[in-house]
N, C-alpha and C positions, 0 to 999 in steps of 0.2 A: 142115182139107178138106173141101169135101163130097163125098158120095156120090153119081157119076153118076148112078145107079137110082132115087134118091127124087126122088118124084114128089109134088108137093103141088096138090092145086086150090085155087083161089080163097078158095074157104068155110075150107078147110083152114089156111090161111093167116092168115086174118081171126079161126081160133080162138087161134092160135099169139100174133097180134101182142094178142087179150087176155091169154092167160094171162098174158103180158111183163108185161102195162098194171096187171094183176090183184097179180100177186106184188110188183113197184114200190112197190103200192100197201100192200101187206101190212108190206111190210119199212119202210117210212116210217109208219104206223102204230106197228107195234111198237116201232120209236123212240121216238116220241112215249111213248107208254104206259109205257115204260120211265122213259125220261127224269121223266113224272110220280109211276110210283110212289116213284122215288129222292129225289124234293122231298118225297112225301109220307111218306116217313121219316126225314126231314132230314139227308139224305146228299150231299154234295159230289158223291160221284161214282157211277155207276149200274155196281151190278155182273150178273153174272149171274143171281145170285137176284136183283134185280129183275126182269130177262127171265122168271124160271122164275115169277112170280105174276101177270104178265099173259100169257103163251102159253095159258094154256088159253081164256081169253077172243078171243083170235085166232083157235086151232082152230077154235069154235063158230062163231065169223063168217066163215071161209073154207074151210072145207070144202065146204060148199055149192055155192061159188062154180068152185073147183077141178073140183069133178065133172061140172058144164055144161058147161065149157071142152074138154073129152077128145075126141077125135075121131079116127078110126082115119086110120093114112097109110097110104097108097098106094104102094108098092114094084113099079115096072115089071118086067118078066123079059125 
């Protein structure tokens, strides 16, 4: 259910869409890097430990992008 008082201008909606796209790319890249890490360790199954090893790289890469897309949300009274 949406809040009727919530109002986003076109620029804010665009930023939300870009944020969703960035998160989608981040999750996709995280999965790909985790698979590569598991393969590099000659494992047939990827584990949380493989993800933990690639996480710092992803944080460095995407932190800047997350801060760029943040914007204020306008609430009507």
